[in-house]
DRENMI-442293 format. One line per field, with one value per atom (N, C-alpha, C): atom name; y, x, z; residue number from 1; residue in three letters. Coordinates in steps of 0.001 Angstrom, whole numbers, plus 500000, padded with zeros to 6 digits. Each point is the difference from the previous one (the first is absolute). Layout:
N
at = c(CA ...)
y = c(Y ...)
x = c(X ...)
z = c(Z ...)
i = c(NUM ...)
aa = c(Ala ...)
//
This chain:
176
at = c(N CA C N CA C N CA C N CA C N CA C N CA C N CA C N CA C N CA C N CA C N CA C N CA C N CA C N CA C N CA C N CA C N CA C N CA C N CA C N CA C N CA C N CA C N CA C N CA C N CA C N CA C N CA C N CA C N CA C N CA C N CA C N CA C N CA C N CA C N CA C N CA C N CA C N CA C N CA C N CA C N CA C N CA C N CA C N CA C N CA C N CA C N CA C N CA C N CA C N CA C N CA C N CA C N CA C N CA C N CA C N CA C N CA C N CA C N CA C N CA C N CA C N CA C N CA C N CA C N CA C N CA C N CA C N CA C N CA C N CA C N CA C N CA C N CA C N CA C N CA C N CA C N CA C N CA C N CA C N CA C N CA C N CA C N CA C N CA C N CA C N CA C N CA C N CA C N CA C N CA C N CA C N CA C N CA C N CA C N CA C N CA C N CA C N CA C N CA C N CA C N CA C N CA C N CA C N CA C N CA C N CA C N CA C N CA C N CA C N CA C N CA C N CA C N CA C N CA C N CA C N CA C N CA C N CA C N CA C N CA C N CA C N CA C N CA C N CA C N CA C N CA C N CA C N CA C N CA C N CA C N CA C N CA C N CA C N CA C N CA C N CA C N CA C N CA C N CA C N CA C N CA C N CA C N CA C N CA C N CA C N CA C N CA C N CA C N CA C N CA C N CA C N CA C N CA C N CA C N CA C N CA C N CA C N CA C N CA C N CA C N CA C N CA C N CA C N CA C N CA C N CA C N CA C N CA C N CA C N CA C N CA C N CA C N CA C N CA C N CA C N CA C)
y = c(505296 499301 500832 501110 501242 500221 500261 500263 499048 499823 498976 500396 499690 500303 498862 500878 499369 500249 498535 499717 500120 500637 500050 499780 498436 499712 500654 499817 500536 501331 500898 501348 499917 498902 499854 500033 500678 499995 499151 499653 499621 500549 501418 500929 499809 499406 499618 501195 500975 501209 499635 499104 499797 499029 498922 499227 500864 500698 500999 501154 500657 500595 499324 498794 499186 499767 499476 499486 501059 501234 501536 500034 500352 500290 498856 498805 499100 499278 500138 499226 500720 501390 501388 499207 499478 499884 499742 500175 499873 498816 498691 498971 499074 499793 499289 498621 499611 498604 500096 501154 500196 500674 499937 500926 498992 500663 499386 500126 500021 499962 499740 498765 499598 500496 500273 499932 499106 498414 498971 500274 499226 500409 498364 499937 499059 500240 498523 500703 498840 501130 499334 500436 499201 500163 501077 500095 500829 501402 499905 501390 499948 500606 500014 500928 499013 500408 500393 501040 500402 499703 499026 500164 500379 501320 499846 499520 499504 499200 500313 499946 500488 499426 499895 499965 500278 498748 500620 500114 500264 500045 499267 498702 498949 500017 500165 499773 499112 498786 498832 499547 500539 500031 498722 499428 498423 500074 501197 499887 500488 500756 500080 498615 499215 499081 498902 499866 499020 500109 501637 500339 499319 499309 499254 501128 500992 500573 501418 500048 501200 501167 500260 500958 501312 499223 500906 500126 501483 500398 501186 500724 500950 501372 501201 501116 500768 500350 500542 501213 500899 501527 499208 499511 500132 498262 499328 498644 498780 500779 499226 498871 498903 498761 500585 499913 500149 498781 500165 498865 500499 499578 500338 499151 500978 499837 499013 500702 499181 498677 499782 498804 498831 500612 498945 499238 498627 499178 499606 500616 499901 498775 499059 498727 499664 501308 499837 499390 499583 499657 500845 501395 501119 499768 500081 499799 498930 498929 498708 499924 500939 500073 500793 501149 501046 499649 499947 499635 501190 501269 500774 500250 499468 499909 501280 500535 501711 499946 498654 500087 499347 500400 499345 500105 499376 500144 501118 501091 501133 499056 499743 499349 500786 501575 500706 499977 499827 500089 498664 499014 498820 499707 500806 500401 500070 499331 500567 501770 499891 501394 500312 500473 500451 501687 499842 501647 500549 500796 500753 501185 500182 501139 501637 499726 501271 500848 499517 500707 500427 499645 500340 501162 500372 500766 499193 498940 499016 501057 499899 500583 499520 498761 499094 500815 500479 500851 500959 500830 501740 499716 499002 500155 499406 499156 499500 500708 499783 501347 499326 499057 499311 500096 499976 499726 498658 498829 498864 499926 500664 499759 500755 500250 500842 499490 501087 499765 500328 498802 500557 499150 500696 499220 498921 498649 498237 500087 500739 500002 500312 501054 500722 498798 499290 498870 498896 499760 498973 500488 501238 500670 500203 500264 499948 498725 498719 498949 499688 500129 499620 501107 500994 500689 499572 499674 499161 498713 499230 498846 500216 500816 500193 500691 500650 500503 498820 499220 498692 499329 499934 499493 500382 501689 500572 500009 499763 499953 498821 499095 498597 499708 500759 499976 500902 501295 500633 499134 499178 499041 498868 499731 498815 500597 501050 500560 500420 500367 500719 498458 499024 498698 499599 499643 499734 498965 498585 499033 499580 498772 499677 499165 500337 499382 498823 499214 498210 499248 500014 499349 498741 498578 498783 499964 498927 499378 499406 500549 498936 498878 498927 498556 499947 498510 499549 499790 500470 499501 498787 499112 498783 498848)
x = c(494416 499289 499982 500604 499733 501331 499891 500936 499974 501119 500087 500962 499988 500885 501397 500575 501547 500413 500421 500424 501857 500598 501192 500344 500153 499986 500972 501243 501296 499699 499025 499501 499284 499188 499107 500286 499682 500548 499005 498489 498979 498792 500482 498970 498625 499461 498672 499162 500491 499437 498660 500623 499394 498695 500166 498819 498736 500514 498975 499686 500512 499343 498908 500633 499162 498449 500286 498782 499201 500644 499167 498864 500830 499438 499012 500519 499203 498826 500109 499474 499183 500323 499803 500372 501105 499977 502164 500436 501518 500267 500017 500037 500659 501147 501391 499603 498931 499604 498903 499268 499221 500818 501525 500302 500129 500438 499923 501621 500598 501623 500428 501130 500409 501359 500707 501445 500407 500453 500397 501496 499863 501232 500571 501322 500926 501137 500989 500973 501059 501255 501006 501420 500492 501242 499476 498982 499995 498978 500280 499404 498862 498966 498685 499880 499409 499657 498585 499869 498491 499842 499076 499384 498626 499935 498680 499353 498980 499214 498826 499447 498495 499816 498855 499848 500866 500869 500524 499656 498642 499004 500331 500265 500667 499017 500953 499113 499252 500336 498935 500168 498855 499669 499783 500402 498876 499054 500115 498894 498847 499954 499015 499589 501010 499734 499468 500092 499432 498409 499557 499032 498680 499447 498626 498998 499774 498935 500421 501232 500600 499932 500253 499642 501356 500965 501496 499931 500597 500003 501121 500099 501008 499124 500782 499309 500297 499116 500438 500795 499785 500511 501558 500209 500873 500960 499568 500876 499705 499631 500128 498799 500445 499054 499331 498582 498806 499178 499516 499059 498833 498735 499063 498985 499618 499221 499166 499009 498788 500074 500833 500467 500446 501308 500701 499240 500728 498793 501264 501067 500877 500736 500409 500261 501393 500686 501158 501305 499079 501002 500619 499977 500978 501105 499597 501337 501185 499478 500466 500866 499335 500760 500902 499796 501076 501470 500840 501522 500716 499356 500553 499003 498995 499046 499109 499963 499538 498674 498874 498974 499569 498853 499952 498259 499535 498461 500124 499607 499776 498710 500505 499093 498833 499911 499021 498898 500600 499337 498908 501168 499954 500172 500672 500215 501668 500316 501681 499790 501444 500252 501400 500703 501079 500600 500863 500252 499656 499298 499284 500548 501544 500726 499712 498513 499823 499529 498987 499588 500828 501184 501482 500777 499717 500868 500102 501103 500153 500349 499296 500283 501356 500076 501217 501328 500004 500999 500287 499160 499989 500392 499880 500461 501278 500398 501245 500905 500860 500916 501417 499846 501548 500219 499329 499648 500226 499352 499725 499111 499334 498568 500159 499918 499811 498679 499572 498634 500717 500315 500199 499278 500091 499527 500644 499355 500202 501149 500136 500997 501273 500217 500833 500734 499080 500338 501235 499330 500831 501309 499714 501467 501003 499242 500911 500605 499348 500375 500871 500083 501033 501484 499387 501407 500918 498879 500793 500720 499378 500321 501577 499857 501224 501290 499628 500638 500596 499614 500606 500806 499377 501342 501363 499786 501106 500709 499435 500747 500836 499232 500651 501119 500000 501302 500865 499812 500939 500602 499337 500709 500974 499123 500852 501716 499624 501353 501040 499395 500894 500569 499298 500474 501586 500436 501630 500189 499241 500212 498636 500139 498402 499342 498660 498964 499795 499381 499652 500800 501639 500882 499682 500168 500005 501767 500144 501185 500486 501560 500638 500020 499711 499869 498287 499831 498732 499183 498720 499256 499387 500268 499292 501125)
z = c(484590 501374 500958 499846 500963 501057 501173 501195 500882 500809 500933 501106 501092 501196 499753 499887 500163 501615 500535 500987 500248 500702 500226 501562 500244 501117 500923 499408 500612 500533 499759 500667 501108 500191 500836 501257 501278 501361 500713 499226 501261 500760 499609 500950 499762 498737 499890 499625 499866 499603 498723 498997 499006 500203 501084 500524 500563 501046 500741 499006 498976 499191 498704 499801 498947 500908 501280 500761 500030 500270 500305 498689 499076 498767 499229 500089 499532 501074 501375 500538 501005 500129 500871 501699 500102 501045 500117 501203 499982 500659 499020 500185 499192 500178 499001 499366 501135 499636 498730 499787 498876 498857 499988 499087 498518 498916 498893 499347 501247 499737 501336 499929 501490 499727 501410 500023 500997 499167 500448 500710 501342 500509 499791 499921 500223 500654 500610 500485 499923 499704 499487 500866 500633 500791 501116 500731 501103 499241 498670 499742 499073 500581 499472 498208 499151 498394 499667 499496 499841 498063 499861 498616 499715 499207 499897 498831 500078 499160 499907 498415 499865 498665 498861 498880 498845 499558 498953 498598 499998 498721 499118 499921 499262 498480 498797 498719 499978 500262 500093 501627 500442 501373 500513 501000 500147 500725 500656 501028 498930 499022 499324 499346 499473 499405 500418 501347 501138 500809 499779 500582 499359 501062 499149 499495 500806 499633 499292 499598 498875 500529 501598 500655 499770 499142 500182 498649 499837 498261 500207 499082 499644 499762 501348 499295 499205 498980 498850 499758 501340 500069 500497 501035 500765 499745 499298 499682 501623 500749 501172 500194 500498 500353 501089 499918 500763 500160 501329 500009 500562 499209 500054 501339 500809 501450 499816 498983 499901 499349 499264 499442 501153 500459 501094 500791 500265 500793 501245 500029 500816 500297 498869 499718 500500 499635 500129 499052 498864 498826 499354 500118 499895 500529 501401 501126 499862 499449 499964 498670 499042 498576 499844 501071 499533 500593 499050 500826 500709 500384 500751 501175 500203 501024 500257 498842 499858 500444 499588 499846 501486 500738 501235 500447 500786 500004 501740 499842 501052 500958 501567 500672 499987 500173 500499 498794 498817 498718 499524 500102 499641 498443 499439 498505 500078 498692 499546 499815 500591 499623 498974 499659 499146 499713 499759 499494 498890 500440 498573 499864 500321 499669 500539 500810 500548 498844 498745 498839 499480 499695 499526 500369 501653 500548 501493 499792 501618 501145 500782 501276 500576 499834 500738 499422 498638 499458 500609 500195 500649 501283 500729 501335 500393 499073 500556 500017 501134 500236 499064 499944 499624 498799 498888 498643 499794 500702 499557 499351 499460 499281 498610 498904 498796 499366 499314 499336 498638 498787 498797 498865 498944 498725 499577 500114 499930 498903 499013 498849 500373 500724 500947 501081 500289 501084 498935 499113 498978 499547 499886 499368 501012 501602 501067 500451 499745 500381 498863 498921 498731 500786 500216 500191 501329 500786 501525 499484 499185 499566 499268 498892 499549 500915 500873 501031 500768 500497 500756 499239 498699 499099 499939 499908 499836 501249 500899 501426 500502 499423 499879 499049 498850 499048 500618 500952 500610 500835 500852 501105 499377 499036 499401 499526 499301 499220 501265 501486 500852 500668 499828 500897 499319 501220 499523 499202 499921 499298 499331 499291 499580 501279 499410 500708 499789 500841 500059 498946 500299 499250 500469 499220 500399 500490 500346 500768 498761 499861 499101 499729 500867 500375 499796 498885 499731 501281 500067 501259 499964 498813 499893 500331)
i = c(1 1 1 2 2 2 3 3 3 4 4 4 5 5 5 6 6 6 7 7 7 8 8 8 9 9 9 10 10 10 11 11 11 12 12 12 13 13 13 14 14 14 15 15 15 16 16 16 17 17 17 18 18 18 19 19 19 20 20 20 21 21 21 22 22 22 23 23 23 24 24 24 25 25 25 26 26 26 27 27 27 28 28 28 29 29 29 30 30 30 31 31 31 32 32 32 33 33 33 34 34 34 35 35 35 36 36 36 37 37 37 38 38 38 39 39 39 40 40 40 41 41 41 42 42 42 43 43 43 44 44 44 45 45 45 46 46 46 47 47 47 48 48 48 49 49 49 50 50 50 51 51 51 52 52 52 53 53 53 54 54 54 55 55 55 56 56 56 57 57 57 58 58 58 59 59 59 60 60 60 61 61 61 62 62 62 63 63 63 64 64 64 65 65 65 66 66 66 67 67 67 68 68 68 69 69 69 70 70 70 71 71 71 72 72 72 73 73 73 74 74 74 75 75 75 76 76 76 77 77 77 78 78 78 79 79 79 80 80 80 81 81 81 82 82 82 83 83 83 84 84 84 85 85 85 86 86 86 87 87 87 88 88 88 89 89 89 90 90 90 91 91 91 92 92 92 93 93 93 94 94 94 95 95 95 96 96 96 97 97 97 98 98 98 99 99 99 100 100 100 101 101 101 102 102 102 103 103 103 104 104 104 105 105 105 106 106 106 107 107 107 108 108 108 109 109 109 110 110 110 111 111 111 112 112 112 113 113 113 114 114 114 115 115 115 116 116 116 117 117 117 118 118 118 119 119 119 120 120 120 121 121 121 122 122 122 123 123 123 124 124 124 125 125 125 126 126 126 127 127 127 128 128 128 129 129 129 130 130 130 131 131 131 132 132 132 133 133 133 134 134 134 135 135 135 136 136 136 137 137 137 138 138 138 139 139 139 140 140 140 141 141 141 142 142 142 143 143 143 144 144 144 145 145 145 146 146 146 147 147 147 148 148 148 149 149 149 150 150 150 151 151 151 152 152 152 153 153 153 154 154 154 155 155 155 156 156 156 157 157 157 158 158 158 159 159 159 160 160 160 161 161 161 162 162 162 163 163 163 164 164 164 165 165 165 166 166 166 167 167 167 168 168 168 169 169 169 170 170 170 171 171 171 172 172 172 173 173 173 174 174 174 175 175 175 176 176 176)
aa = c(Met Met Met Gly Gly Gly Asn Asn Asn Val Val Val Ile Ile Ile Val Val Val Ile Ile Ile Tyr Tyr Tyr Pro Pro Pro Glu Glu Glu Lys Lys Lys Cys Cys Cys Ser Ser Ser Gly Gly Gly Cys Cys Cys Gln Gln Gln Met Met Met Cys Cys Cys Glu Glu Glu Val Val Val Ser Ser Ser Cys Cys Cys Ser Ser Ser Leu Leu Leu Arg Arg Arg Asn Asn Asn Met Met Met Lys Lys Lys Glu Glu Glu Cys Cys Cys Asn Asn Asn Pro Pro Pro Glu Glu Glu Arg Arg Arg Ser Ser Ser Arg Arg Arg Ile Ile Ile Arg Arg Arg Ala Ala Ala Ile Ile Ile Lys Lys Lys Ser Ser Ser Glu Glu Glu Glu Glu Glu Asn Asn Asn Gly Gly Gly Gln Gln Gln Tyr Tyr Tyr Lys Lys Lys Phe Phe Phe Ile Ile Ile Pro Pro Pro Ser Ser Ser Thr Thr Thr Cys Cys Cys Met Met Met Gln Gln Gln Cys Cys Cys Glu Glu Glu Thr Thr Thr Ala Ala Ala Met Met Met Cys Cys Cys Glu Glu Glu Leu Leu Leu Val Val Val Cys Cys Cys Pro Pro Pro Val Val Val Asn Asn Asn Ala Ala Ala Ile Ile Ile Ser Ser Ser Arg Arg Arg Asp Asp Asp Pro Pro Pro Gln Gln Gln Thr Thr Thr Gly Gly Gly Ala Ala Ala Arg Arg Arg Ile Ile Ile Ile Ile Ile Ser Ser Ser Glu Glu Glu Lys Lys Lys Lys Lys Lys Cys Cys Cys Ile Ile Ile Gly Gly Gly Cys Cys Cys Ser Ser Ser Ser Ser Ser Cys Cys Cys Ser Ser Ser Tyr Tyr Tyr Ala Ala Ala Cys Cys Cys Pro Pro Pro Phe Phe Phe Gly Gly Gly Ala Ala Ala Cys Cys Cys Phe Phe Phe Val Val Val Asp Asp Asp Arg Arg Arg Asn Asn Asn Leu Leu Leu Gly Gly Gly Lys Lys Lys Ser Ser Ser Ile Ile Ile Val Val Val Cys Cys Cys Asn Asn Asn Gln Gln Gln Cys Cys Cys Asp Asp Asp Gly Gly Gly Asp Asp Asp Pro Pro Pro Thr Thr Thr Cys Cys Cys Val Val Val Lys Lys Lys Val Val Val Cys Cys Cys Pro Pro Pro Ser Ser Ser Gly Gly Gly Ala Ala Ala Leu Leu Leu Glu Glu Glu Tyr Tyr Tyr Val Val Val Asn Asn Asn Ser Ser Ser Glu Glu Glu Gln Gln Gln Val Val Val Asn Asn Asn Ile Ile Ile Ser Ser Ser Leu Leu Leu Lys Lys Lys Arg Arg Arg Ala Ala Ala Ala Ala Ala Ala Ala Ala Gln Gln Gln Arg Arg Arg Ile Ile Ile Ile Ile Ile Asn Asn Asn Ala Ala Ala Gln Gln Gln Glu Glu Glu Ile Ile Ile Ile Ile Ile Gln Gln Gln Glu Glu Glu Ser Ser Ser Pro Pro Pro Gly Gly Gly Pro Pro Pro Leu Leu Leu Asn Asn Asn Val Val Val Leu Leu Leu Pro Pro Pro Asp Asp Asp Lys Lys Lys Glu Glu Glu Leu Leu Leu Cys Cys Cys)
//
């Protein structure tokens, strides 16, 4: 499948360097509105959190499946989804189908755009000062996800073993 951009939201500071550099490289202007990656801001208990969002390069990409003119394909060299500007009619079908909101119609072009991974050398990853973005082989991502899941199980077992008594114990009396 190629490489993918892995996002570590807990590391994102919200600096928007990824957005600005992406729009400069791909659209030739410093305009976060035209970036193919977005730092989405949310507030929780008075604290702002930022979550970078971009194309997840899905194995079965809904955007590609719903495109009525077959404008979306996979770059054979990088594995990134690409949208043919010549074929795209700007209908927004891909935008509606993408569960991550990664495809969108650029107002200036009247065409859909999506992360093209900068032809295998993502600018956003290179400029991210906090390490919130990483460009790795998709197989490595699967291994990392499995390791993280295993670590969560180990951590949960340690918490259970350290607890003073049984968890989720029903009272001695019958409930009914």
